[in-house]
N, C-alpha and C positions, 0 to 999 in steps of 0.2 A: 377324258383320253385314259385308256388301260392297256399297257406296255408291260409283257411277259417277257423278260429275260431269261437266257436259259447260258449254259456251258454244257454241251452235251458231250456224247461219245469222247471223255476224256477224262484223264484224271480231275479228281475234285471238282467233277460233275456236281451242279449250283444253279438257282432260280432266283432271281428279284423281281419286284413287282413295284410297277408307276403307277400314282393314282396323279394326272396330271402333271409329271416331274415330280412329282413328291415320291419319294422310297417309302414304300407301306409294310414292305418284309424283303428279308432275303435270306438263303441258308444254303450251307452244303448240304448234299447227299448224304454225305457220312454219318451225318449225327443221326440220320432217322436209319440207315442201313446199319450201321454201329459195325464198320468196317474202312480201315484207314485211307481217304485218297479215294472213294469210290470213282468208280467209271460207267459212263452208259448214259441212259438218259434218266436225268433228275426227277420223276415223277412223284416220290415221296415230297422234295424241297419243294414242286408244284401245286401241289394239294395244299400243304401248308402256307404258301403265298394267298393262296385265294382263300382259304379259312381267314386268315388273318384280313384280309380286305373285305371279308363278308359279301364276296361274288363268287357263281360259277363260270365255270370253263365260255360258255355262251357270252359272257359279258368282255371279256378280252378282246382288245380291239386289234391290236398287236401282239405278234409274237417276233424277237429280237431275237438271235443266233449269231455267239460269237466264233463264225467260222465260216467262210463264203470258200470252195472249193472251185470255184471259175477264174478264181483272182490269177496273176501270174499264168498264165497259159502259155505266153512264149518264151518264157524263163523256162517253165518244165520243159516243153521240148527243147531247148537247149541244154540243159542240163542231160536229157536221156539221149541224146547225141553225142554228147563228150562223154561220160563216163559207162557208157551203155549196162546199166546195173543188170543183177541177178533177174530174170524175169519173173519170179517168187517174187519180187519185193516189188515189181510194178503192179501185177497182179494185186497181191494187197492192202496198196494204195487205193487201187480201181474200188476195189470190194469195200474199203474202209472210206469213200469217197460215195456210194452210194449209200450205206449204211447211214450217215449223214444228209441224206435227200427225205428223209422219211418223217419227218415232224409232227405232219398232221397224222398220219398212222401212229406215230406214239401215243400223242394224246389220245386218238380213239381207244387205243390199244388200254390208256390208264388209266381212263375217266369215258364207261362205256357205258351209254345213254347218253352223254353228254357232249354237244356237238360243239367244236370250234368253229365259229363266224366270222373270225379273222383272218389276218393277210401274215402269211411269215414271212420276215427278210433277214436276209443274210449280209453280216457284218462282217467286215475284214476280221483277221483275230488281232491285227496289230492296233487297228483303230480302233477296236473297243477295249483294248490294253490303255489306251492315250485317253478317249475317252473315261474311263473307272478314275484315270488319275485327274484329267484336269479338272473334268465338268462338277466333281465330287471337292475339288479342292478350295482354299477362300483367295485366289486370285483371279483378278479378272484379265492377266495375261501373265502368261509364263511361257518356259522351253517345257518342252515334251519328250519325256523319251522312254521307249518299252523295248526291255529286253529278256529274253526268256530263250527256250530250245528253240523247238520250232512250232508255229502256226502258218498257214495258207501258205508255203515254201518261203518264209522268211523267218529270220528270228532275233532282228531288231528294227528297232523304226524311230527316227526321230523327229523333230520340228517346231513349232510355235502354236498355242493356242491362247484365241483374242475373243473374249465374249463371247459367242454359242457357236463360233468356230475352230476347227483343228485344219493344218494347213503339215501335212507329212513331206519332209526335205528330202530324206533319207531310207535307204534302207538294206540291210545286208539279209541276200535272200542265199537258203538251201545250197551245197551243205555245209555254210559256215556257221557257227553259233558261238559266243562264250558261253551260252546256256550249258550247250551241251559240251562244252570242254571239262565246265566243271563237274557237270554230270559223269563225265565219263571217267575223271580224278577220283570223285567219290568213289564210284564202285573199282577202280583200279586198287584202292586204299581199305577195300576188303566190307564197304557199306553197300547192298546190296540194295536197297530195299527203294520204292520211288521217293524222293522227299528227304533223304537222306545227306542232302548236301549240306545243314546246316548240323551234322555231325563232328563235316571237314572243318567248319570253322570253329569252332570250339575245341578242335583239336590243334588248330594251327597255332594259339597261343603260346602252347606249348614246345614250340620248337622252332627253328629258324630257318630263314629261306635259304638253304643251302645249294637247294635243286633250280635256281630260279633262271639261271642263266639258260639250263637246258631248256626246261617249258618253252622257252623263249624262240626254240625251233617249232615248237608246237604251231603257235600264231606267229602271221605276219605281222606287224602294223601298216597301216597304209593310208593315203591321202586322204582327208576331209572327215577323219575320225573313225573310218571303214578299218576293217580286216580281215585278214584267211586263213583258216586251219590248214596247216601240212596235213591233206588227206591220208600220206601215207601213216599215221597214227592210227583212224579211225576206219570203222567199218562201215556206218549208217549210211553211205552215199554209193554202197555199190554191193554190201550182201543182204541176204532179208535177215532183219535181226528180227527173230521169234519175240510177239509181243502180245499183249490181250488189254484191249481199253474199255470192253464192253462188260459191263454184269458184275464187278468184282472190282479188288485192289487191283491195281495196275501191274502187271507182271511185266519184265522185257529181259534179255539177253544183255552177255559182254557189249560195250559199245567201241574197245580198244581193241587194236590189231597188237601182234607181236610184236610191231617195232615200238611202240609205248614201253614193252618191258626189257625192248634191248636199250632203250634211252636211260630207262630209271631202276631197272632192276628188277628182280620177279613180284608179280602182285601178289597184295595179300590177302589170305582166303578168310572169310569172316571170321571162322574159329582162332584164327591167330593170334598170338599175343603181338600188340603195337610193341614197335621199336622206335629208339631216336629216330630212325628211318624215317619212319612212318609220321614222327611228327613232325620233322623237317619237311616231307615233302608236302603233307596237310599248308605249313606256313608256306611255299613255295607258292603253291596253287592258289593260296588266299590273296599272298604279295602278287601275284602278275593279275589274277582277276582284276583287282586296285590298279594294275598299270595298265590294264586295257580298258577299264572303266576311263580314267583320268582323260586318254588319250580321245576318248569318243566323248564325253565333257567338254575339252578343253574347243575340239571343232564346233560342239554345239553352242557353247559361250561365242565365240568370236563369231558364229554367226548373228545370233539374235541379240547380246549384247541385253539379257533380261535377269533383272538377281533374284527371281522365282524359277525352281524346277519342281516340274509333277513327273514322278516319275511309276512306275507300273510294271508287270511281266515278274515272271519268275525269281529273276535276277533282283526286282526291288525288295525282294525279302532277306538278299545279305545285307544287315544291318551292322556286322559291322566294317564292311563299305560306306554304307552310307551313312554311318557315323563319322566318316572323314571327310565326305564331299564341300561342307562349309568350312572345312579347315583346309584345305587342299585345292580348293577352285575359287574362282569369285561368285558362286552364287552364294547368294547370303539366306534365302527361305527356301526346306524340301518338303513337300508334302508327297509323303506315299501312302494309300487309303489302305484301311485294315485289310482286305483281301487283294491283297497287289497280285498274286497268283492267279491260278485259269479260274479258279471259282469267279474272280472278282470281273473276269468278262462278260457273268453273265450281269453286272448291274453295268460292266462300258458299252454291251449292245443295245440295252435301254436307251441309255442315257446319249448313246451315238443318235439312235432312231429318234429319242424326242425330238434332240437339237434340230436334224436332217425334217422333222416334220413342222419345224418352226415354233419351236416350245422355248419360253424363256432359262435362261438360266435359273436354278435350283439356289439354297441355300446352302454353304457349306457343309460336307459331312464332318462333325465334331463331336460323335460318339459312333460305335461298333454294334450298340446293341440294335438290332433288328429282326431275332431268330425268336423264336417261340416262348413266352412267358407263362407265368401258373399263378392263377388267384389262391389266396390262404385258402379257399376252401376245398381246392384241390389237394392242397398239402397235406390240410389237417384231417381228409379223410383219407388219404394214405396213410398217416401215421394212426390215425384209430384202426385202422385193418389192421397195423403192424405191432399193435400196442403189443400184445398177449407176446409176440415173438421177440419185438424187442425185450422186453425185462426176462425172458428168459435167456437172452444173450446178454444180459448183464449192461443195459443202457438203463440209463435215467433220460426221460422227458420231460422239456420247461418250456411250458410257452411263457412268452412274452407278450403282455400287453401297451410297451413302452419300448422306442426304438431308442432313446438314450439308455437306456437299461439294457437292453439286448447288447448294443454297442461297447457298454462297458465292461459287461461278463466276457465279451469275446475277448475285446485286446486285453486284458487279463488274464483271458488262459490262451494267448498269443506269447505274450508277456512272459508267460510262467514257464512257457518251451510246448508248449501243446500244438500239434499238427491239426489244423483245422481246415473242413470243408464247408466252403460258401457258396450257395443256390441262395441267388436273387432278382428277380426284374428278371428282363426279354436276356436271351442267349446272343453270346457275341457272334459276329459275322467274320471271320478268317480265322487263320490259324491260331490265334492267340488267346488266351484268358486274359481278360479286363477287368473282372472284379465281379461279375456276375457267375460263372461258372471256375470257378480259382480255389487252389487248395493254398493257404495262406502260414505262415511260418515267420519266428521272430530273426531279423536281419544280424541281427548281433550275434548272432550263435554263432563260432567257429564250427560247430560239428555238425552242422542243419542238414550237409548235403550227405552227410553219412548216415545222418534220422531218416531222413526222406528217402532215402533211398531202402535202406531197412525197412521201414514201414511203409511204403507205399511203391515207389516209382519203381526202384531196380532195375538201373542205367547207368551208362558207362561213366563215370568216376572223370571224365574229361568234361562233360558237359555244364555251364555253369546254370546259376540259377536267375531269375531275375527281379527286381525291385519294384513296385507300385509306388510311386511319393506324391503327397500333395502338389499339386502346381505352382504353389505361390513359396515353397521350400525349394523348390528343385536348384536351384540356382546356387544354390549354399554347398549343394552336396556334389555335383557334375558340374565341369568345365564346360562352357561352349554350348550349354543345353538351349535349344529351341523348344517350341510344344514339340510331344514327342507321345500324345494320346493313344496312342495304337502299337508303341514299342517296337518302332523299326528302325532303330537306333543304337549302336553301343558309342557310346559315349566315358571318358576318363573321369575316375570317380577322384573330386580332388585327396589329394594326397594325406591333406590332414584328418580324412574321414575314413582312412581303408580301414583302422583299427576297432573302429565305431560298429562299422554294418560288415562284418569278413564274409557272412553268408550270401551278400549281392556282389562283392568285390571278387572279378576273376582273376585268375595268379597274373596277368597283364597291369593287372590295377584299373579295369574297365568293367563297366556295368552296361545291363541294357536296358533303362527304366521305361515305365508310363507315367507319363505325365496325367493326374487326374485331380478332374477339374469338377465341382460341386456340382456346376447345371448338367453336366455330361452323366455324373453317378450321382446323385445325391447319396444313397444309401452306402457306398463305397467310400466316400471321400469324408461320410462320417464316423464308419468304421476308423479308417486312417488316422483321425483327426483326436477320434478316440485314444490312440496306441500313443500317439504324438503326447497326448495330455498326461499321460501315464510313463512314458519313457525318456520325451524328450526329443524321441526321432520321429519325423514326418514319412516314414514309410512302411510297408510289409513287405516280407520274401513273397511273392505272387508265380504260382505255377501251375499250368493247368488240371482241370478237375478229370483224372483219367488214370488208368490206371494199365497204361500199354495197350489202348484204343484210342477212336476217339473222346473227343470231350465230353463230357455229360450231357444229355438235352432237358428229360425230364426229370423229377422229383424221385420217382422212381429211380430211375439207373442213378442217381446221384446216391440214394440211398443202400442199391447192389454197392456199390463200389464202395460206402463205408463200413459195410457190413464186412467183405471180403480182404479188407485189410485189415492194415493195424492204427488207421489216423483216429485220434483221441477223439474229436469233434464235429460232429453235422450241426452246421445252421442251413435250416429250409424254410427262409422266411424270416421269419418269426417265432420258428420252433428249433430249439437247440437242442441233440440228442448225442447226451456224453457218455462215453465207456468207462465204465466204473474199471479203477488202474486194476491191474494183474488181468486185465476180462481179456480173454484169445476172440481173434476175428472169426466168423461164421465160416469161411474158407477161404483160408490163406495158402496160396502153393507154398510149397516145400521149398523153392528155386530160392537162392541169394539173389544179391545185388547181380547184375551183369558181370560177365569176369571179363574183363578190357586188356588187360594185361598191362597195364601201365604202368610204367615204369615208376620205382618206387624215388621218390625225392625229386621227383621232376613237375 
């Protein structure tokens, strides 16, 4: 049985393909379109999944979509009666609903001459999230929690998973949402783009929660883990909020009302310098989010008393809060699959349908490498075609016949302070680079943030960099660490290690590790092992292989990124391209690292 799962008409459009319950391929549309968080119908991701499976559209038995506009009809009508929203808002949502009912037409347009002969199934948004978490987890039974902005008129759902069944116990319905709260405060703090919440997480460590009491007015905690927004601080429930979710990057208007500025002071403009007040507000936002999460988790624990927790939804990417769950609650094990946000709904809808149709549990997802891979011949042809150009640009090319020698030379280059582009194997599924499309550096260098921002990233100074660490050594370097193969938890670095790895130790003494096991990614594990043998440090600094764009997908995109930045070395499979010292990049923009107005000395 072939099931194609989709996240469509929403940010982070994506596709996933299952064959007899086994994951064959999964990818986000942004990687092919080269536009971050691309929203619309994921036609190119679908084409990739079909190609990877070696099938045509006519071979697909079922399409599962992580949205069901028909659910919660009575609740929707009740909301309209209570709040009497702007007519333009109602019209917009009706149009969006109609768009979401044309999957067969979209497939016909994307694949002319090839007919889909199967059945389209609508899977409720949060059930898809929960399925993506539980059915991909190693747990036979677990509490399950989905938290995000909104999907199918709800923002949260929780319950339990046992075997092939998920039972949803509670929901939080529109217009109340902890995800929307975080998104709104992210906008208020001057980070206007979809997905900028991680910037608030990074900034929070530089402040103190001085605004926590004020924020407690914005959300009221209620019985049984539920909560309610004070809607006076928001606009989403009653006004038309301009947005665009079709055919490009998600764009939307401010979500907060004037009342929020009355409560916290004037909102920050994106170009405005960050002050201690902004740091403190960010710290307060993160602290209050954690309070609300603890409130929910306490109710979930009281209901189920299960030691395992599987989480999904955009809020499950709050790695700072995730890292505290096993310290502040009774849950002993946490699983967050690598694409926990809306893209992961493609996986979840497919898994939910598979189990609905009587399928058996699949093996746990223990790696994230479900995207396109490229044969050595593809890389060799690219390098051969570019040899003259690379030579003219001052680059040396070396082909390795032995993996051990490649790893030894690459590890030595990292230890010598070089910035390495590492492209190997199939692309990662989810927002984190996990050793297939990564930029690697020496975690011992205290100046690495400035170096990386100078050479490639040009991003805000308060944003931390993360390590990939050999799983067998992780407990020696991080406190309270469990398996975190997808970089989904921020954990305390052991204090005696701070001085050894300053590049990955955040200002508050934390880090966001990826534990790397040999069986999950043999090539990456071998490289880190070579670095460990040379330096005694069982980790490398790992950041995404991109430059203000989606993570690179193809060898050509990796080479282009290398040439237009000041990266020192590019490793494409078994080919190493090294820029001679003093050689300028092909086309580096003149702009300096992002000017974020960060307060000196903080």
